[in-house]
C-alpha positions as CSV (number, residue, x, y, z in Angstrom):
1,M,143.5,158.2,104.9
2,H,142.7,157.0,101.4
3,A,145.3,154.8,99.7
4,K,145.7,155.0,95.9
5,N,143.7,151.9,95.2
6,I,142.2,152.5,91.7
7,H,140.2,149.9,89.8
8,T,140.4,150.3,86.0
9,E,138.5,149.1,83.0
10,G,138.3,150.1,79.4
11,K,141.3,151.4,77.5
12,P,144.7,151.9,79.1
13,I,145.4,155.6,79.8
14,N,148.1,155.8,77.2
15,E,145.8,154.4,74.5
16,A,142.6,156.2,75.6
17,R,141.2,159.3,73.9
18,K,139.2,160.1,77.0
19,A,138.9,159.1,80.7
20,L,136.0,158.8,83.1
21,I,136.7,159.0,86.8
22,M,133.9,157.1,88.6
23,L,133.2,157.7,92.4
24,H,131.2,155.2,94.4
25,G,128.8,156.1,97.3
26,R,129.1,155.5,101.0
27,G,129.2,151.8,101.8
28,S,129.7,150.8,98.2
29,N,132.8,150.1,96.2
30,A,134.7,150.7,93.0
31,Q,133.5,147.6,91.2
32,D,129.9,148.6,91.9
33,I,130.3,152.1,90.3
34,L,132.2,150.6,87.4
35,S,129.1,148.5,86.7
36,L,127.3,151.6,85.6
37,A,129.7,151.9,82.6
38,Q,127.5,149.5,80.6
39,Y,124.8,152.3,80.4
40,F,127.0,154.9,78.7
41,P,128.8,155.2,75.3
42,I,132.3,155.1,76.6
43,K,134.0,152.3,74.7
44,D,137.0,154.5,73.9
45,F,137.5,155.7,77.5
46,A,139.8,154.7,80.2
47,L,137.7,154.1,83.3
48,L,139.2,154.8,86.7
49,A,137.3,154.1,89.9
50,P,139.2,154.8,93.2
51,Q,138.3,152.7,96.2
52,A,137.6,154.6,99.4
53,T,139.2,153.3,102.6
54,N,136.5,151.5,104.6
55,N,134.1,152.1,101.7
56,T,133.5,155.8,102.7
57,W,135.0,159.0,101.5
58,Y,134.4,160.9,104.7
59,P,132.7,159.8,107.9
60,Y,129.8,162.2,108.4
61,S,127.1,163.7,106.3
62,F,128.1,166.0,103.4
63,M,126.1,168.6,105.1
64,A,128.3,168.6,108.2
65,P,130.9,171.4,108.8
66,P,133.9,170.4,106.6
67,A,136.2,170.3,109.6
68,Q,134.2,167.4,111.0
69,N,135.0,165.3,107.9
70,E,138.7,165.9,108.0
71,P,141.3,164.6,107.4
72,W,139.3,162.2,105.2
73,L,137.8,164.8,102.9
74,S,141.1,166.4,102.1
75,S,142.6,163.0,101.5
76,A,139.9,162.1,99.0
77,L,140.3,165.4,97.2
78,S,144.1,164.9,97.1
79,L,143.5,161.4,95.6
80,L,141.5,162.9,92.8
81,E,144.1,165.5,92.2
82,G,146.6,162.8,91.8
83,I,144.4,160.9,89.3
84,V,144.1,164.0,87.2
85,E,147.8,164.5,87.2
86,D,148.3,160.9,86.2
87,L,145.9,161.4,83.3
88,K,147.8,164.5,82.2
89,A,151.0,162.6,82.3
90,G,149.4,160.0,80.1
91,G,148.7,162.7,77.5
92,L,145.1,163.6,78.3
93,T,143.9,167.2,78.7
94,E,141.1,168.3,81.0
95,E,138.6,168.6,78.1
96,N,138.9,164.8,77.7
97,M,138.4,164.1,81.4
98,Y,134.9,163.2,82.7
99,F,133.6,162.7,86.3
100,L,130.7,160.6,87.4
101,G,129.5,159.9,91.0
102,F,126.6,158.6,93.0
103,S,125.6,159.9,96.4
104,Q,128.7,160.5,98.5
105,G,130.7,160.0,95.3
106,A,128.6,162.6,93.5
107,C,129.2,165.1,96.3
108,L,133.0,164.4,96.1
109,A,133.0,164.8,92.4
110,L,131.2,168.1,92.5
111,E,133.4,169.4,95.3
112,F,136.6,168.5,93.4
113,V,135.7,169.9,90.1
114,T,134.3,173.2,91.6
115,R,137.6,173.6,93.6
116,H,139.5,173.1,90.3
117,A,137.1,174.4,87.7
118,T,138.2,174.2,84.1
119,G,136.8,173.0,80.8
120,Y,136.3,169.4,81.7
121,G,134.6,167.0,79.3
122,G,131.7,166.7,81.6
123,V,130.4,165.9,85.1
124,A,127.5,163.6,86.0
125,A,126.4,163.8,89.6
126,F,123.6,161.4,90.7
127,S,122.2,162.6,94.1
128,G,124.8,165.0,95.2
129,G,125.7,168.6,96.1
130,L,128.6,170.7,97.2
131,I,130.0,169.7,100.6
132,G,129.5,171.7,103.9
133,D,127.0,172.9,106.5
134,R,126.7,175.8,104.1
135,I,128.2,176.9,100.7
136,Y,131.7,178.2,101.1
137,P,132.4,180.3,98.0
138,Q,136.0,180.8,99.0
139,H,136.7,177.1,98.4
140,Y,135.9,177.4,94.7
141,K,138.0,178.9,91.9
142,G,138.5,178.6,88.2
143,D,136.2,178.7,85.2
144,F,134.3,175.8,83.8
145,K,134.4,177.3,80.3
146,G,131.1,175.9,79.4
147,A,131.7,172.3,80.6
148,P,128.5,170.3,80.8
149,V,127.4,169.3,84.3
150,F,124.3,167.2,85.1
151,I,122.9,166.9,88.6
152,G,119.9,164.7,89.3
153,S,118.2,164.1,92.6
154,S,114.9,163.2,94.3
155,N,112.5,165.4,96.2
156,P,112.5,164.3,98.9
157,D,115.8,162.6,99.3
158,A,116.8,161.4,102.8
159,H,120.4,162.3,102.2
160,I,120.4,165.2,99.8
161,P,118.3,168.3,100.5
162,V,116.9,169.7,97.3
163,E,117.8,173.2,98.4
164,R,121.5,172.2,98.3
165,V,121.1,170.8,94.8
166,Y,119.8,174.2,93.6
167,A,122.5,176.1,95.5
168,T,125.2,173.9,94.0
169,A,123.8,174.4,90.5
170,N,123.8,178.1,91.0
171,I,127.4,178.2,92.0
172,L,128.4,176.1,89.0
173,K,126.4,178.3,86.6
174,E,128.2,181.4,88.1
175,M,131.5,179.7,87.3
176,N,130.4,179.2,83.6
177,A,129.4,175.5,83.8
178,D,126.6,174.5,81.3
179,T,124.6,173.1,84.2
180,T,121.4,171.1,84.1
181,E,119.8,170.1,87.4
182,K,116.8,167.8,87.4
183,I,114.7,167.0,90.4
184,Y,112.4,163.9,90.3
185,D,109.4,163.7,92.6
186,N,109.6,160.8,95.1
187,M,112.3,158.9,93.1
188,G,114.2,157.9,96.2
189,H,118.0,157.7,96.7
190,T,118.7,155.9,93.4
191,I,119.4,156.5,89.7
192,N,116.6,156.3,87.1
193,Q,116.5,155.8,83.4
194,D,115.8,159.4,82.6
195,E,119.0,160.4,84.4
196,I,121.0,158.0,82.3
197,D,119.3,159.3,79.2
198,Q,120.1,162.9,80.2
199,V,123.8,162.1,80.8
200,N,124.1,160.3,77.5
201,T,122.6,163.3,75.7
202,F,124.1,166.1,77.7
203,I,127.5,164.8,78.8
204,F,128.4,162.1,76.3
205,K,126.5,163.7,73.4
206,Q,124.7,160.6,72.2
């Protein structure tokens, strides 16, 4: 199960105007995802990057039946719920909370915000989609209230089927997220400059 091991940078929560929760991919770590902060205009943000136990949020593919990824998946989602509650206790509201993830971290970010949809500041998902062997609409509730969401991925991507990216975007749009999905031909499982530019424009309004 995941311990509450959260790496932080930027402003302290009680001084920050906004917060960005950053979720690393499988086999990576909190410090690695925090290194992306240099590409975004977030100097007034508190940055929080939880560290997954054994560097993975759940053991199998995000396309596996959810039960196969338990109890790790539920533990990861509970960890994020705790972070959000801590931010609220520090005086931040959901519209000042942002999420960013890559690969497994992007899947986890999308899964969490769609299970708890509200007017977040924004969500940036690099190479990710909603979790499960299929889409489970009963898992998702709330209203994004126009929150901006960006999902970028490659076609093909060895880990993220493009069909799941589109299905995820459709669910988010139905729940009133202002969703932009962008598919890059033969990009590979990585993050490109256009994705960074899109997030800066669409999520961080720069």
